[in-house]
VOBA-299058 format. One record per residue: z, x, y of N, C-alpha, C in turn. Coordinates in steps of 0.1 Angstrom, whole numbers, padded with zeros to 4 digits, always signed. Example, Ala and Ser with C-alpha at 12.3 -4.5 7.8 and 13.67 -1.06 7.14 Angstrom:
<atoms>
> +0078,+0132,-0057,+0078,+0123,-0045,+0078,+0132,-0033 .
> +0071,+0128,-0022,+0071,+0137,-0011,+0079,+0129,+0000 .
</atoms>
This chain:
<atoms>
> +0013,+0084,+0047,+0008,+0076,+0038,+0012,+0064,+0046 .
> +0007,+0058,+0056,+0017,+0046,+0061,+0011,+0036,+0055 .
> +0019,+0021,+0048,+0011,+0011,+0052,+0022,+0006,+0062 .
> +0013,-0010,+0064,+0016,-0016,+0073,+0014,-0031,+0067 .
> +0022,-0040,+0073,+0019,-0055,+0059,+0017,-0054,+0046 .
> +0021,-0045,+0041,+0018,-0047,+0027,+0007,-0040,+0022 .
> -0003,-0032,+0035,-0014,-0030,+0030,-0012,-0012,+0031 .
> -0022,-0007,+0021,-0021,+0008,+0022,-0030,+0012,+0035 .
> -0029,+0022,+0043,-0034,+0021,+0054,-0043,+0041,+0053 .
> -0058,+0039,+0049,-0067,+0050,+0049,-0073,+0057,+0056 .
> -0068,+0047,+0069,-0077,+0053,+0081,-0082,+0066,+0084 .
> -0071,+0077,+0079,-0073,+0089,+0083,-0091,+0095,+0071 .
> -0087,+0090,+0067,-0101,+0092,+0054,-0111,+0087,+0058 .
> -0113,+0080,+0071,-0126,+0072,+0072,-0130,+0082,+0084 .
> -0144,+0086,+0082,-0156,+0092,+0089,-0157,+0086,+0099 .
> -0165,+0086,+0111,-0170,+0076,+0123,-0185,+0083,+0125 .
> -0191,+0072,+0125,-0207,+0080,+0134,-0211,+0070,+0147 .
> -0213,+0079,+0156,-0223,+0059,+0169,-0237,+0066,+0165 .
> -0241,+0055,+0175,-0253,+0052,+0178,-0254,+0044,+0189 .
> -0269,+0042,+0192,-0271,+0032,+0206,-0268,+0020,+0196 .
> -0262,+0011,+0205,-0263,-0005,+0197,-0270,-0013,+0208 .
> -0277,-0025,+0198,-0286,-0035,+0206,-0279,-0044,+0214 .
> -0287,-0051,+0217,-0281,-0063,+0225,-0272,-0063,+0240 .
> -0263,-0070,+0243,-0258,-0070,+0262,-0251,-0057,+0258 .
> -0253,-0052,+0275,-0249,-0037,+0283,-0256,-0032,+0293 .
> -0263,-0040,+0300,-0272,-0037,+0312,-0275,-0023,+0312 .
> -0273,-0012,+0318,-0278,-0001,+0323,-0274,+0005,+0313 .
> -0264,+0004,+0307,-0250,+0017,+0296,-0262,+0010,+0283 .
> -0269,+0000,+0282,-0273,-0003,+0266,-0284,+0009,+0264 .
> -0290,+0018,+0270,-0300,+0028,+0269,-0290,+0039,+0270 .
> -0279,+0039,+0270,-0278,+0057,+0274,-0259,+0059,+0266 .
> -0255,+0049,+0268,-0242,+0049,+0260,-0243,+0045,+0239 .
> -0236,+0056,+0233,-0233,+0051,+0216,-0222,+0043,+0219 .
> -0224,+0028,+0216,-0213,+0022,+0216,-0212,+0011,+0197 .
> -0222,+0013,+0193,-0221,+0013,+0182,-0215,+0023,+0172 .
> -0206,+0018,+0161,-0195,+0026,+0152,-0201,+0024,+0139 .
> -0202,+0034,+0128,-0207,+0032,+0114,-0193,+0038,+0109 .
> -0182,+0031,+0099,-0174,+0041,+0093,-0179,+0045,+0081 .
> -0178,+0053,+0075,-0177,+0056,+0065,-0168,+0063,+0054 .
> -0165,+0056,+0043,-0150,+0064,+0033,-0155,+0063,+0018 .
> -0154,+0077,+0015,-0153,+0083,+0003,-0146,+0070,-0010 .
> -0149,+0062,-0014,-0139,+0053,-0022,-0135,+0067,-0035 .
> -0141,+0072,-0046,-0138,+0081,-0051,-0130,+0096,-0049 .
> -0133,+0098,-0034,-0123,+0108,-0031,-0114,+0104,-0027 .
> -0107,+0090,-0024,-0095,+0089,-0019,-0083,+0094,-0024 .
> -0072,+0098,-0014,-0055,+0102,-0023,-0050,+0092,-0020 .
> -0058,+0084,-0012,-0039,+0069,-0009,-0037,+0059,-0022 .
> -0052,+0058,-0024,-0052,+0051,-0036,-0053,+0059,-0055 .
> -0049,+0049,-0062,-0049,+0056,-0079,-0062,+0057,-0080 .
> -0062,+0055,-0091,-0073,+0057,-0099,-0078,+0045,-0104 .
> -0070,+0035,-0110,-0071,+0024,-0115,-0075,+0017,-0102 .
> -0066,+0016,-0089,-0070,+0012,-0078,-0083,+0013,-0075 .
> -0088,+0024,-0071,-0104,+0027,-0069,-0112,+0027,-0075 .
> -0109,+0022,-0092,-0124,+0012,-0103,-0119,+0002,-0093 .
> -0109,-0007,-0095,-0107,-0018,-0084,-0116,-0026,-0077 .
> -0115,-0013,-0068,-0121,-0010,-0053,-0141,-0013,-0057 .
> -0138,-0004,-0060,-0155,-0003,-0064,-0160,-0016,-0072 .
> -0152,-0016,-0084,-0159,-0029,-0095,-0160,-0044,-0078 .
> -0152,-0046,-0074,-0152,-0057,-0061,-0160,-0056,-0053 .
> -0160,-0040,-0046,-0173,-0044,-0037,-0183,-0035,-0039 .
> -0182,-0036,-0049,-0197,-0033,-0059,-0213,-0032,-0045 .
> -0210,-0040,-0040,-0225,-0043,-0032,-0224,-0040,-0023 .
> -0210,-0033,-0014,-0211,-0028,-0003,-0210,-0012,+0000 .
> -0208,-0005,-0012,-0207,+0011,-0015,-0217,+0013,-0016 .
> -0225,+0023,-0009,-0237,+0031,-0012,-0242,+0038,-0024 .
> -0249,+0039,-0026,-0251,+0053,-0038,-0246,+0067,-0042 .
> -0242,+0068,-0029,-0237,+0081,-0031,-0221,+0078,-0029 .
> -0216,+0066,-0026,-0201,+0061,-0034,-0192,+0060,-0021 .
> -0203,+0058,-0010,-0196,+0053,+0005,-0191,+0041,+0011 .
> -0183,+0035,+0010,-0181,+0023,+0018,-0186,+0024,+0031 .
> -0196,+0012,+0036,-0197,+0020,+0049,-0201,+0005,+0057 .
> -0191,+0006,+0069,-0194,-0007,+0075,-0197,-0001,+0093 .
> -0207,-0012,+0094,-0208,-0013,+0112,-0199,-0023,+0122 .
> -0198,-0016,+0135,-0195,-0028,+0142,-0201,-0024,+0155 .
> -0206,-0036,+0161,-0210,-0036,+0177,-0208,-0044,+0185 .
> -0197,-0051,+0182,-0195,-0063,+0185,-0189,-0063,+0203 .
> -0180,-0050,+0207,-0184,-0049,+0218,-0189,-0041,+0230 .
> -0185,-0039,+0239,-0193,-0028,+0248,-0188,-0014,+0250 .
> -0174,-0012,+0241,-0169,-0003,+0239,-0165,+0004,+0228 .
> -0169,+0015,+0227,-0170,+0026,+0216,-0155,+0025,+0206 .
> -0145,+0025,+0218,-0130,+0032,+0214,-0125,+0014,+0205 .
> -0129,+0002,+0211,-0127,-0009,+0206,-0134,-0014,+0192 .
> -0146,-0011,+0194,-0158,-0012,+0183,-0151,-0003,+0167 .
> -0151,+0011,+0172,-0141,+0016,+0162,-0124,+0015,+0159 .
> -0120,+0009,+0166,-0107,+0002,+0163,-0106,-0015,+0152 .
> -0118,-0017,+0159,-0122,-0032,+0147,-0128,-0028,+0135 .
> -0136,-0018,+0137,-0144,-0014,+0119,-0136,-0010,+0111 .
> -0118,-0003,+0117,-0112,+0001,+0111,-0106,-0011,+0108 .
> -0102,-0017,+0110,-0090,-0027,+0112,-0096,-0036,+0100 .
> -0112,-0039,+0099,-0119,-0047,+0088,-0119,-0045,+0083 .
> -0123,-0029,+0078,-0121,-0019,+0060,-0110,-0016,+0058 .
> -0100,-0016,+0063,-0089,-0017,+0057,-0084,-0029,+0054 .
> -0090,-0045,+0061,-0082,-0052,+0055,-0091,-0057,+0037 .
> -0105,-0058,+0041,-0116,-0059,+0034,-0107,-0048,+0022 .
> -0111,-0039,+0015,-0102,-0027,+0009,-0088,-0035,-0001 .
> -0082,-0034,+0005,-0068,-0043,+0009,-0066,-0053,+0002 .
> -0073,-0062,+0005,-0078,-0075,-0004,-0088,-0074,-0013 .
> -0094,-0063,-0014,-0100,-0065,-0025,-0095,-0061,-0042 .
> -0081,-0059,-0039,-0068,-0056,-0043,-0056,-0062,-0050 .
> -0062,-0076,-0043,-0053,-0087,-0046,-0059,-0094,-0055 .
> -0054,-0093,-0071,-0056,-0102,-0081,-0058,-0117,-0080 .
> -0069,-0122,-0079,-0075,-0132,-0084,-0070,-0146,-0094 .
> -0059,-0152,-0088,-0057,-0165,-0096,-0065,-0173,-0105 .
> -0062,-0174,-0120,-0072,-0176,-0129,-0076,-0193,-0125 .
> -0088,-0201,-0128,-0087,-0216,-0123,-0078,-0226,-0140 .
> -0071,-0233,-0130,-0063,-0244,-0139,-0074,-0250,-0142 .
> -0080,-0256,-0157,-0090,-0270,-0160,-0079,-0281,-0153 .
> -0090,-0289,-0151,-0081,-0304,-0141,-0091,-0313,-0153 .
> -0086,-0324,-0154,-0091,-0337,-0160,-0096,-0345,-0147 .
> -0104,-0351,-0149,-0106,-0363,-0139,-0098,-0376,-0137 .
> -0093,-0380,-0129,-0082,-0393,-0127,-0083,-0406,-0136 .
> -0078,-0415,-0137,-0083,-0428,-0142,-0088,-0429,-0130 .
> -0085,-0431,-0120,-0092,-0440,-0110,-0105,-0438,-0106 .
> -0106,-0421,-0111,-0124,-0419,-0107,-0130,-0419,-0113 .
> -0126,-0422,-0128,-0138,-0425,-0138,-0141,-0441,-0140 .
> -0129,-0450,-0134,-0131,-0459,-0127,-0143,-0464,-0121 .
> -0141,-0457,-0109,-0147,-0456,-0098,-0162,-0456,-0099 .
> -0165,-0444,-0109,-0178,-0435,-0115,-0181,-0450,-0123 .
> -0178,-0454,-0129,-0186,-0463,-0140,-0186,-0472,-0130 .
> -0176,-0482,-0119,-0180,-0491,-0114,-0193,-0490,-0105 .
> -0194,-0477,-0099,-0209,-0469,-0090,-0220,-0474,-0101 .
> -0220,-0471,-0113,-0231,-0470,-0124,-0233,-0486,-0125 .
> -0225,-0491,-0128,-0232,-0504,-0132,-0233,-0512,-0120 .
> -0231,-0509,-0105,-0234,-0516,-0093,-0249,-0513,-0093 .
> -0252,-0497,-0094,-0267,-0496,-0097,-0274,-0499,-0103 .
> -0272,-0504,-0125,-0279,-0503,-0126,-0282,-0525,-0122 .
> -0272,-0530,-0119,-0274,-0540,-0117,-0285,-0547,-0104 .
> -0286,-0537,-0094,-0295,-0528,-0078,-0310,-0527,-0089 .
> -0310,-0521,-0101,-0323,-0518,-0108,-0327,-0529,-0111 .
> -0317,-0534,-0120,-0323,-0547,-0126,-0329,-0558,-0119 .
> -0320,-0558,-0105,-0329,-0573,-0098,-0342,-0571,-0091 .
> -0346,-0555,-0099,-0361,-0551,-0088,-0369,-0556,-0099 .
> -0366,-0557,-0112,-0375,-0559,-0121,-0384,-0574,-0123 .
> -0394,-0573,-0126,-0403,-0584,-0122,-0403,-0592,-0140 .
> -0400,-0607,-0143,-0399,-0612,-0154,-0415,-0616,-0157 .
> -0422,-0608,-0165,-0437,-0614,-0170,-0439,-0626,-0177 .
> -0432,-0629,-0182,-0426,-0642,-0193,-0433,-0653,-0185 .
</atoms>
């Protein structure tokens, strides 16, 4: 289990599948399978603890399918190897970033100047509208 830049590397647990990719490729587009699909079984991972797995499943719930696999695809380049490296990097970054705790929002109050500006704008708008009225007297 290697870690780099503070991230856990689970690339050994990722299964890859290739398919024909759309888009640019000229004559190769109909012959070469450059789209790479990476599938990682979150619950079966031996790299992460049970708590970490629960956190990953919770944060990435929309990206994990019904079978419990985190699935990502890449067809950015015409090279299958490059696409495999890109999707692996993206998946590792996504999973490790999902484990970073979110900082709670600190409640703040509007400053005095902001309040005054808002009230001044309201007065100006009120005057504008009152000037549009006709006197029927």
